[in-house]
N, C-alpha and C positions, 0 to 999 in steps of 0.2 A: 471445454471451450470457456473464452473470457467471460468475467462475471463483471463483479465490482469495478469501479474507477474512481480514480481522485486524480486532481491538479496539484503541482506543486508551486512555488513561488518563481520558479526559473521557466514556467511554464512547461514543465515536464509533464508527462502523464505515466502515473502507474494503474497496470491493468492486473486485477486477479485472474490467474490462470489455472483452473482447477486440476490438481493431479500435478502441478510443476511450481508453482509460486507467483510470486508478483514481479512483474516486468517493469523497469522503469525506462521511458523513452524520452530522449532530450526533445527539445522542440522543432528539431528535424526528423522526428521519429525515429532515431537510431537508437539502439537500446543500450543502456548503458548500467543498469544494474539488473541482477537477479536475486530476489529476495525468496528465502525459504525456511523450512523448519526442518530441522536434521530428525526431529521425532516423526517416526513413521505413522504414528496417530494423528500426524496434523499435515495431511498433505491435499485436503480440499480447503483453501485459503478461498474464502468466499467474497467478503466484503472489506472494506478497509476507510479510516477517516484518519487525519491528524489532529493531534491534540498536545496537551504538555503546555508549560507554561512558555515555551520559545516557539511552540509548532512543530517541532522536529519529531514527536514521538508520532510513531506509526501504529494505530491500534487495527488489529486484525480479526476476523470472525472465520473460525475452523467451523465448518457446515457440519460435519459428521459427530466431532465430539461435544460442539456448543461452546467450547473454550474460546475467552478472546487473547489473543498474544499482541505482544508489542514489540516493535523493531524502533531502533534510534536512526534516524538519518541525517544526513549531512545538511539537508536543505529544509524550510520550513514549507509547510503546506499553503496552498492559496488560500487568501481570505474570501470568503462567501461573500457574494453580494448582500449588501445592507447590512452586514456585520462589522462592527468597529473593534 
């Protein structure tokens, strides 16, 4: 089921769904993207955070292998409260 979540700068919600991938929902909660790994050893995507110089890199933890994966997104992550 669902695990880690993150918001993007367009108020979209990204949700890790173990065994499936990462869903992105827009601000109306309609699904817009499904991010997944084609590697059969990377199907337990558990948590995520935005990073990179422009905030558009999504770092993802894979809970079985311990690997950290990276996906490039068209929209940046939402800035966390108190951080500039």
